[in-house]
C-alpha positions, -999 to +999 in steps of 0.1 A: -123+640+206-147+670+221-147+692+186-147+678+156-154+706+120-177+697+095-147+691+074-144+654+092-168+642+066-146+653+036-118+637+048-125+608+066-158+601+052-172+597+089-196+624+103-182+645+129-203+627+158-191+596+151-154+602+161-171+630+194-161+611+225-151+584+203-189+574+198-185+550+165-148+554+163-119+568+177-095+587+152-063+575+167-081+543+151-084+554+116-045+566+113-028+536+090-008+512+122+027+516+108+020+556+119+007+550+153+029+544+179+055+571+158+025+596+162+021+591+197+057+595+210+061+625+186+031+643+209+045+633+242+077+647+232+060+679+220+038+684+251+065+675+276+083+706+257+057+727+248+065+727+211+043+729+181+036+700+164+035+695+126+037+662+112+022+644+078+010+605+077-018+585+062-049+580+076-078+557+066-109+562+055-145+546+062-142+535+021-111+518+031-089+546+010-051+556+022-052+591+023-022+615+030-025+648+059-010+669+073-016+674+115-002+710+133-016+714+164-004+719+205-013+712+239-031+741+262-017+736+300-036+748+334-019+775+356+006+744+370+013+735+333-004+706+333-018+691+299-057+696+297-065+695+262-053+692+228-056+719+202-051+711+161-061+708+124-055+682+101-056+686+064-056+664+039-027+668+014-033+637-009-036+659-041-001+675-031+014+637-021+004+628-053+019+657-076+050+652-054+055+613-063+050+624-097+077+650-099+094+619-085+085+600-109+095+622-139+129+632-120+137+592-121+121+579-150+126+577-189+090+588-201+087+566-235+102+534-222+093+536-185+128+528-172+148+544-144+164+574-160+202+584-161+198+608-132+185+574-114+213+556-124+242+582-112+224+579-074+220+539-077+257+536-081+269+554-050+242+536-027+248+501-047+288+504-045+292+491-008+310+454+002+280+432+008+266+440-028+301+424-042+304+412-069+285+442-085+282+439-124+272+462-150+261+460-188+257+482-208+238+480-243+235+501-272+209+496-301+224+496-333+215+517-359+185+539-341+194+571-356+189+552-394+157+536-383+146+575-370+159+593-403+145+560-431+113+554-408+104+585-387+110+587-348+078+565-341+096+536-355+127+544-335+105+545-305+089+513-311+125+498-315+136+512-279+107+500-262+112+467-277+149+465-262+133+479-232+110+447-231+136+425-236+157+438-210+131+442-185+122+405-193+156+390-183+153+415-151+160+398-116+144+412-086+174+429-072+186+444-106+183+482-116+180+490-155+181+523-168+179+539-204+210+562-196+210+579-232+193+580-263+200+542-275+222+533-243+205+513-219+227+501-185+214+473-158+231+469-127+236+436-112+244+436-075+262+402-062+265+390-097+297+376-110+312+382-143+302+345-157+269+349-147+267+386-163+278+374-194+248+340-193+228+370-192+242+394-221+237+351-239+207+354-233+193+385-239+214+389-272+193+353-284+159+373-279+170+399-299+179+381-327+138+368-326+128+403-341+136+418-369+158+445-374+168+448-339+208+444-329+217+455-291+257+456-286+264+447-251+298+449-230+298+438-193+321+441-162+326+431-127+334+450-096+348+422-077+369+438-044+358+470-021+398+485-036+383+485-075+361+520-085+333+514-095+333+545-122+363+518-138+340+495-142+313+514-155+341+524-182+352+488-191+319+473-198+312+507-222+346+496-240+333+458-239+302+473-257+319+492-279+341+466-293+313+445-300+293+472-318+322+476-338+324+437-344+286+441-354+280+473-370+289+462-406+268+432-406+242+449-391+237+481-410+242+457-446+208+443-429+191+472-429+204+488-459+191+458-477+158+465-457+156+499-467+162+487-509+133+461-498+112+492-487+120+512-513+116+485-543+079+482-523+069+515-522+076+534-557+080+529-589+122+516-580+128+481-592+164+460-589+163+456-626+159+499-627+190+499-607+208+475-624+204+492-662+213+524-642+245+501-629+254+489-664+247+527-678+271+547-648+300+522-653+303+528-691+302+567-686+324+565-655+351+545-676+346+566-703+353+594-683+383+578-669+372+580-635+389+563-603+381+532-589+365+547-561+340+570-577+330+542-600+315+520-567+303+551-557+280+554-589+273+518-582+261+526-548+240+558-558+224+539-589+208+518-561+200+540-535+201+578-548+156+575-545+162+559-507+147+595-494+109+584-513+106+558-485+099+587-463+071+603-490+033+589-490+025+563-512-005+579-526+019+607-541+043+579-554+022+556-571-006+587-582-012+580-623-024+618-630-008+648-625+001+660-587-008+686-574+012+715-562+011+703-525+020+668-535+048+682-559+064+701-530+058+665-507+079+644-532+103+674-534+113+663-498+135+628-513+165+638-519+167+657-483+153+625-463+173+603-484+203+625-475+197+620-439+191+581-442+224+584-457+241+605-431+229+581-405+252+550-424+285+551-422+279+527-451+261+552-472+280+584-458+301+589-489+276+588-512+252+607-490+263+638-510+251+629-542+217+614-531+212+651-519+217+669-551+208+642-575+172+663-588+195+694-593+195+709-626+224+725-650+209+753-654+203+762-615+165+754-613+161+723-596+161+717-563+169+714-532+194+739-529+191+759-567+230+744-577+243+754-609+269+737-634+297+724-618+287+735-585+264+700-586+284+666-577+297+651-606+284+615-597+247+636-598+254+643-630+257+615-645+226+598-623+206+626-635+209+617-669+213+580-671+177+581-646+161+604-668+169+581-700+156+547-678+125+568-668+113+579-704+120+540-720+105+521-692+069+519-680+060+543-653+027+553-644+027+591-644+041+587-683+041+575-714+073+550-728+093+565-754+116+546-774+156+552-777+156+572-803+128+598-782+149+595-750+180+602-766+162+637-785+146+642-749+185+644-738+199+664-763+167+692-759+177+695-725+215+696-728+229+727-711+193+735-694+185+708-673+214+682-680+255+689-679+262+688-715+296+665-709+279+639-692+249+638-723+275+634-751+292+609-730+259+593-727+250+591-763+282+580-768+285+552-750+249+542-756+253+545-791+281+518-788+265+492-769+230+489-793 
C-alpha cells in the first residue's frame, strides 16, 4: 500500500501508517482466509482484461470482529499496458449486510415461534425433492382448539399454546429435519432419508410429549415418498389427509375436555356455580315440556343453562366480584360478555348451535336490552326462557351485588317485569310450573 486514507482506522481499527508499505500488517492479511485466493484470482482476471473490479467480502478487524466491506477499483497501466498500480476504494457495508440478513430472516421465518415459514417450506420442498434424500417423509400437524382458546382466553394464551407446540416439535427434530409453521395452527416437518415407520415413531413420541401438557392437543399425519417417480405434492396431500382423519377422531373428546375446563374457569371467576346451572336446567326442562318443545330444543336449553354466561371468563375479575354498583365504564365492560360468549361458542362445533342464544340472553322483551336491542319474538325463544329463569334464580340465591329475595318476592318481580324485561308468556309458564313443584 502506497496510500491509505484516514478511513482505514474506522473500518479496520488499524491506523493508516500500519498498512503503508505493509509496515505492521498487509491488507491481504486482513481479508478472511476463505476469500483470499478467490479475490487474488479475480483481480488477476480483471487486470488482464483491463476491466473494473467490484466485489463484497469479509475482513477481520484489529479486535477480531468480522466486518463486511465492498471494494471497487481498477488497474493503473503504463504506455505499454503493464500494470504499475491498483487504485480503488473499500467501504464498510456491515450495516447493509445486517439489514439484508434481517430481511432474509423475515422472509423465511415465522416471527412468533422462530420456525421457518410457509415460503421456506415451499422452497425447501423443491430443493430437497431429489433421489439422494429418499425416502422423504412429511409430517403435518394441526393444533386442536386453537381458535377456541383464542376466543375464550385471548390471543396471548393462543400464542403461548403455539410456542409450546413449537418447542415440543423442535425438541424432537433431528439435524437434517426442517420444521416449519405453514399456517395459523398448522406445522410441517420435512424428514429427508426417513422411512414411514420412523416417521410414525416420531409422531408417537411427539404425541406422548403433548399429552403431558394441559390443554395441548395436536393432530398429526404423515406420508412418505419412496421412489423418484412419486410426486412430492401427493405426499404432502396424503400427510394432510391423514392429519385431518386424526383430527376428526380426536376433536370430540378434546373439545369436551376444553369445554369442561372453560366451565371450571367460569365457576372460579364469577358467581356462577354448578348448583346454579343444575337449578336452571331443572326449571328450563319443566318450562320446555309445558310448552311442548322438541327434544332438540330441550337439549339446547340444557346446554345453554350451563354455558349462557361463558363470556364472563373474558371479563375482569374485579368487575365480576364487585360488591357495590358498577360504574358506567365497568357496566359497559360487563355488557360485552354475551358477545364474548358467542365468539367462544362459534369456535367450538359442540357449542355452535347455542351461540345465537348466548348472544341474545340479555335482550329484553321491550327492545331495551343488549347487545342488539332485539324486541319481542325477534329474541330466540330459548334466550327468552333463560332470561326468566336466570333472573329468578339470581334473585332467590345469594349474590354479592344484591340482597336475596323470597320466592314470593321474586315471583312478583317477574310479574312486574313481564312485558318489559321478560316475555309474558314465558313468565306465566314459569309461574305455573314453579307453583306446581312447590
